[in-house]
N, C-alpha and C positions, 0 to 999 in steps of 0.2 A: 766715728758715732753714727751710728746706723740707723737709718728710718725704715720703717716697717711698710712691707709691702699692704695696701688697703686691700680690700676685695673686689673694687673697681678693677684694680692694673693685675688683677691676677684673672679677671674674664677678660682682661684687653687681649691679654699674653694670649689665652686659651684660644679665643678666637686667631688671634692673629699669626699662631702653629696653624690651627683647621685649615683657614685660608691660605696658607703656604701648601701646605698637603694637598688640597686642591686643584690649587695651581701645578704642582710640580705631575695632576696626575692628569690634565688635562694637556698640560706639554707631551704628556709621553702619549696622550691618545692624539696629538699633530700629527707627533712626529709618524706614528702606526698610521692612519692617514697616509700623509704624504708617500712612504713608501708604496703603501697600496694604489693611490694613486700614479704614481711613476711605473709602479710592474703593471698594471693595466693600457699607461700608455706606452711600453715597451709594449706589448702584446700585440695590439691594435694598431700597426702601422696607418697613419693615413695613405687613403687611395690617391692616387692623383688622378686631376679633374677627367672626365670623360668630357673632348669639346663637344662631343652631341646634347650634351646636359647644361652646355653654360648658355648663363641667360642672355637676351639680346634686348638690346634700347630700342630696338623695330619692333613698328606696331606687325604682330602674326598672326593676328586675326585673317581666315578667310570670308570673306565677303560675296555671298550665295547671291543669287539675281532676285532668291525668294527674300533674303533680309533688306536688299537692296528697295524692293516694289514695295512693300509692308513697312516697311520702316522696322529699324530696332523696335524691342521689346524691354520698356522699361523697366524697371524692377517693380514690385504693387510693392506701394506704401501705401499702411491701415491708414483710411481716413482716421482725423484727429473728430474728439467729439466734442459737440458742444458743452457750453455748462444745459446746466437745468436751465434756466430761465428763457437760450433762447433757443434753446429746444424745443419748448412747448411753446413760447411763441413761434415757431415755422410749423409747428403741428396746426396752429391755429386757423395761420395763413391759408394751409394749404387746403384745410375743410371751408376755409371760404369757398375760397376760388375752385375748390371744387362743386359747393355747392352753386355756385354762379352759373356753372358751368354744366349744372344737370339742367339749370332751370332754363337757359338759353339755346339745350337743345330742345327740352318737353314742350317752351314754346313756340319751331320752330316750327316743329312734329306737330303739333296744333294748327298751326295755323296752313298748314300743305292743305292745297283742297287733294277727296281724296279720288 
């Protein structure tokens, strides 16, 4: 007794065949790429390391008298921006202090005998 193949099983079989063909083509591509990689690696032999280019685990920075006298310059960092509320309060405090300073200067100027 033979059971009829339903539409789903034929779709599954065709999908499986398509995936197998795709797998085979990808496997061929992988093999060709491996061959190309081997050819490239054979064409470019690794150069022996030059002893002058080896890295040292020693501090190789030359300290000039100027850098010692004036100190090392640290990399400039961008200052952090304050939130808007703190920025506005800082501006107001600065303006108040500037006004107080100018009033003191004016009062001293007027108090001086000419």
